[in-house]
C-alpha positions as CSV (number, residue, x, y, z in Angstrom):
1,M,-92.2,65.1,18.4
2,H,-92.8,67.6,21.5
3,V,-91.6,66.2,24.7
4,R,-95.0,66.1,26.3
5,E,-96.1,63.5,23.8
6,L,-93.6,61.1,25.0
7,V,-95.3,61.5,28.3
8,E,-98.4,61.1,26.7
9,F,-97.3,58.0,24.8
10,G,-95.9,56.4,28.2
11,V,-99.5,56.0,29.2
12,L,-100.2,54.3,26.1
13,V,-97.2,52.3,27.2
14,T,-98.3,51.3,30.6
15,R,-102.1,50.6,29.2
16,H,-101.0,48.1,26.9
17,G,-97.5,47.0,27.9
18,P,-98.9,44.0,30.0
19,L,-100.3,42.5,26.5
20,L,-97.0,42.0,25.7
21,M,-96.1,40.7,28.7
22,H,-98.3,38.1,28.5
23,Q,-98.3,37.0,24.9
24,N,-95.3,35.2,25.3
25,E,-93.4,36.6,22.6
26,P,-90.2,38.5,22.3
27,I,-89.8,42.3,21.9
28,P,-88.6,42.6,18.1
29,E,-85.0,42.8,17.5
30,K,-85.6,46.0,15.1
31,S,-87.6,47.5,17.8
32,L,-84.7,47.3,20.4
33,E,-82.0,48.2,17.7
34,G,-84.2,51.2,17.0
35,Y,-84.5,52.1,20.8
36,W,-80.8,51.9,21.5
37,A,-79.5,53.9,18.4
38,S,-81.8,56.5,18.8
39,S,-81.4,57.0,22.6
40,K,-77.6,56.9,22.4
41,C,-77.6,59.4,19.6
42,R,-80.0,61.5,22.0
43,F,-77.7,61.3,24.8
44,D,-74.8,62.4,23.0
45,R,-76.8,65.8,21.6
46,W,-77.6,66.4,25.8
47,Q,-74.2,65.9,26.5
48,R,-73.0,68.1,23.9
49,A,-75.3,71.0,25.0
50,L,-74.9,70.7,28.7
51,K,-71.0,70.8,28.1
52,T,-71.4,73.9,25.6
53,Y,-73.7,75.7,28.6
54,E,-71.0,75.0,31.3
55,T,-68.0,76.3,29.0
56,Q,-69.4,79.5,27.7
57,S,-71.0,80.4,31.1
58,R,-67.8,79.5,33.0
59,N,-66.5,82.7,34.8
60,S,-69.1,84.6,33.4
61,A,-71.3,87.2,35.1
62,R,-75.3,87.2,34.8
63,S,-75.9,89.2,31.8
64,P,-78.4,89.5,28.7
65,R,-75.7,86.8,27.1
66,Q,-76.2,84.3,30.1
67,N,-79.7,84.7,29.5
68,A,-79.7,83.6,25.9
69,R,-77.4,80.6,26.9
70,W,-79.8,79.7,29.8
71,Q,-82.3,79.8,27.1
72,V,-81.0,77.4,24.8
73,V,-79.8,74.8,27.4
74,K,-83.4,75.1,29.2
75,P,-85.3,72.6,26.7
76,T,-82.7,70.0,26.9
77,L,-83.0,70.0,30.7
78,E,-86.6,69.8,30.4
79,E,-86.4,67.0,28.2
80,I,-83.8,65.1,30.1
81,L,-86.4,65.1,33.1
82,I,-89.3,65.0,31.3
83,S,-88.5,61.9,28.9
84,E,-87.6,60.0,32.0
85,L,-91.2,58.7,32.6
86,L,-91.4,57.0,28.9
87,M,-87.8,55.4,29.7
88,R,-88.4,53.8,32.8
89,V,-92.2,52.7,32.0
90,W,-90.8,51.0,28.7
91,T,-87.3,49.7,30.6
92,A,-90.1,48.0,33.2
93,V,-92.4,46.3,30.1
94,V,-89.1,45.1,28.2
95,C,-87.8,43.4,31.4
96,A,-91.0,42.0,32.2
97,V,-91.2,40.3,28.8
98,D,-87.8,39.1,29.2
99,R,-88.2,37.4,32.5
100,L,-91.9,36.0,32.1
101,G,-90.4,34.3,28.6
102,G,-87.4,32.7,30.7
103,K,-84.9,35.2,28.6
104,K,-82.4,37.5,28.9
105,E,-82.0,39.2,25.6
106,A,-83.8,42.2,25.6
107,E,-83.1,43.3,29.1
108,P,-79.5,44.2,28.9
109,I,-80.4,46.5,26.1
110,V,-82.6,48.7,27.9
111,R,-80.9,48.7,31.1
112,N,-77.9,50.0,29.3
113,V,-80.1,52.8,27.8
114,M,-81.7,53.5,31.4
115,L,-78.0,54.2,32.8
116,G,-77.1,56.5,30.3
117,H,-80.4,58.4,30.7
118,L,-79.5,58.2,34.6
119,E,-76.0,59.6,34.0
120,A,-77.6,62.4,31.9
121,R,-80.1,63.3,34.8
122,H,-77.3,63.4,37.0
123,R,-75.4,65.8,35.3
124,A,-78.7,68.0,34.3
125,L,-79.5,68.2,38.2
126,N,-75.7,68.9,39.0
127,L,-75.9,71.7,36.6
128,L,-79.3,72.8,38.0
129,V,-77.6,73.0,41.7
130,F,-74.0,74.2,40.8
131,G,-74.1,75.4,37.3
132,P,-73.2,79.3,36.9
133,G,-75.8,81.8,35.8
134,I,-78.9,79.9,37.2
135,E,-81.5,82.0,39.1
136,I,-82.5,80.6,41.8
137,E,-86.2,80.8,40.8
138,E,-85.4,78.7,37.6
139,A,-83.9,75.8,39.2
140,V,-86.6,75.9,41.6
141,A,-89.3,75.8,38.6
142,M,-87.4,72.9,37.2
143,N,-87.2,71.0,40.3
144,R,-91.0,71.3,40.4
145,I,-90.8,69.5,36.7
146,R,-88.8,66.9,38.2
147,R,-90.9,66.2,41.5
148,R,-94.2,65.8,38.8
149,V,-92.2,63.2,36.7
150,E,-91.4,61.3,39.7
151,R,-95.0,61.3,40.9
152,W,-96.5,60.2,37.6
153,T,-93.8,57.6,36.6
154,D,-94.4,55.5,40.3
155,M,-98.0,56.0,39.2
156,L,-97.6,54.3,35.7
157,I,-94.9,51.9,37.5
158,G,-97.8,50.7,39.8
159,H,-100.2,50.0,37.0
160,L,-97.2,47.6,35.6
161,V,-96.5,46.0,39.0
162,V,-100.1,44.5,39.3
163,H,-99.1,42.3,36.3
164,H,-95.4,41.6,37.6
165,D,-93.1,42.9,40.0
166,V,-91.1,45.8,38.3
167,R,-91.2,48.1,41.4
168,E,-87.3,48.7,41.0
169,F,-88.1,51.1,38.2
170,A,-89.9,53.5,39.9
171,L,-88.2,56.1,41.5
172,N,-90.1,55.3,44.4
173,P,-90.7,51.6,45.0
174,T,-92.8,51.8,48.0
175,Q,-94.9,54.3,46.6
176,A,-95.3,52.2,42.9
177,V,-96.2,49.1,45.5
178,E,-99.0,51.1,47.3
179,F,-100.7,52.1,44.3
180,A,-100.7,48.5,42.7
181,R,-102.0,47.0,46.0
182,D,-104.9,49.8,45.7
183,L,-105.7,48.3,42.2
184,R,-105.5,45.2,43.3
185,E,-108.2,45.6,46.1
186,E,-110.1,47.4,43.5
187,A,-110.1,44.1,41.8
188,L,-109.7,45.9,38.5
189,S,-107.5,47.9,36.5
190,P,-108.8,51.2,35.0
191,S,-111.5,51.1,32.3
192,S,-111.0,52.6,28.7
193,M,-112.3,55.9,30.4
194,G,-110.5,55.8,33.4
195,W,-107.6,55.8,31.0
196,Q,-108.8,58.8,28.8
197,L,-109.0,60.6,32.0
198,T,-105.3,59.6,33.1
199,Q,-103.8,60.7,30.1
200,T,-106.3,63.9,30.0
201,S,-105.0,64.7,33.8
202,L,-101.4,64.0,32.5
203,R,-101.3,66.2,29.6
204,A,-102.9,69.0,32.0
205,A,-100.1,68.7,34.5
206,F,-97.3,69.1,32.1
207,H,-99.1,72.0,29.9
208,G,-97.0,75.0,29.3
209,L,-94.2,73.4,31.2
210,A,-91.9,72.4,28.0
211,E,-93.5,74.9,25.2
212,T,-89.7,75.1,23.9
213,A,-88.4,71.7,24.1
214,R,-88.2,70.6,20.6
215,S,-84.2,70.1,20.6
216,N,-84.5,66.3,19.5
217,S,-87.8,65.8,18.4
218,D,-86.6,63.7,15.6
219,M,-85.2,61.4,18.1
220,N,-88.4,61.5,20.2
221,S,-90.1,60.5,17.2
222,A,-87.5,57.9,16.7
223,I,-87.9,56.1,19.7
224,V,-91.4,56.5,19.9
225,S,-91.5,54.9,16.4
226,S,-89.0,51.9,17.5
227,I,-91.3,51.6,20.5
228,M,-94.2,51.1,18.3
229,L,-92.7,48.3,16.4
230,S,-93.5,46.2,19.5
231,F,-97.4,46.7,19.4
232,R,-100.1,45.9,16.8
233,P,-101.2,48.7,14.9
234,E,-104.8,48.5,15.9
235,L,-103.8,49.3,19.3
236,F,-102.7,53.3,17.9
237,D,-104.6,53.6,14.9
238,S,-107.3,55.4,16.8
239,M,-105.1,58.1,18.2
240,G,-104.9,61.0,16.1
241,L,-101.6,61.8,17.9
242,F,-99.9,58.9,16.8
243,R,-101.0,57.9,13.3
244,S,-98.1,60.0,11.7
245,L,-95.9,57.8,13.7
246,W,-97.6,54.5,12.8
247,L,-97.0,55.9,8.9
248,E,-93.4,56.5,9.6
249,R,-93.2,52.9,11.5
250,L,-94.6,51.1,8.1
251,S,-92.1,53.5,6.0
252,T,-89.0,52.2,8.1
253,A,-90.2,48.6,7.6
254,A,-90.4,49.1,3.5
255,S,-86.8,50.6,4.0
256,D,-85.7,47.8,5.7
257,S,-87.3,45.2,3.3
258,Q,-85.7,47.2,0.5
259,G,-82.3,47.2,2.3
260,M,-83.0,43.1,2.4
261,I,-83.8,43.0,-1.1
262,E,-80.3,44.6,-2.0
263,D,-78.5,42.3,0.3
264,L,-79.9,39.4,-1.4
265,L,-78.9,40.7,-4.7
266,A,-75.6,41.5,-3.6
267,L,-75.1,37.8,-2.4
268,D,-76.6,36.4,-5.5
269,E,-73.7,38.5,-7.1
270,T,-71.3,36.9,-4.7
271,T,-72.1,33.4,-5.4
272,A,-72.1,34.0,-9.2
273,M,-68.2,34.7,-9.0
274,P,-65.5,32.4,-9.9
275,Q,-64.7,30.0,-7.4
276,N,-61.0,31.5,-7.6
277,A,-62.3,34.8,-6.8
278,Q,-60.3,36.2,-3.8
279,N,-61.4,38.6,-0.8
280,Y,-65.4,38.9,-0.9
281,P,-67.4,38.3,2.1
282,S,-68.4,34.7,3.0
283,D,-71.8,35.8,4.9
284,L,-74.2,38.6,5.1
285,P,-73.0,41.2,8.1
286,H,-74.6,40.3,11.5
287,L,-77.7,42.7,11.8
288,R,-77.4,43.3,15.9
289,R,-74.3,44.1,17.4
290,W,-74.5,45.1,20.8
291,D,-70.4,45.4,21.6
């Protein structure tokens, strides 16, 4: 899944996130587990890619080989910066769901993911400023992407602030609140056509900026699929871009069901053992571990 599609998905999450906030139901555990695990795996890949570039480029002059190294690490830098939009929007939605429901179950998980992403962002920006073999023009172009992501993120967070105070997840909370104030003064939220225009404008804003950013397309798809587990299918089945991801969600659910059946069969075999049998588990493993 291309990183630009994560930005478009961020618009859909912003549009339908208030439904989760007000339905008085917690975020599904499976959604949180998938989001956390996929994000952590992507963090590890980012860290390895940045470390490899730093190690190979140390004490190296600008050369064709150095140019090749930059082309390898560039998609990772783009992915770190651009995917921050979806991360912040989803974190804001999940935290609002927890707070409105009077619970503190999901917020620590998404905040943990957010801290990991911010650490990767800090390292990426540090590399752009102090990293070896990076042309000024390339660093400036990457900084434009960063600023564009920040403006769009604050605008989308502003839509969520209308429903609950999640300004803390914006990069510029003041700007997000001002946007929310404008929406309240208009006494309406964007119509369906308005959201389509927003998504089209956002797609145009990032067109051509990350043509090669496919370094973690599998984890990007896994992250989106895990988020989709929290929404009703009818919200997405009309969107051609995400129809295949919805099928992937169904496949994941089927796989989980098969795993549960195998666990139950194993449990039946365990209970059928003689009473003097030793060294077998007394219960099923816990599905949720956030140590």
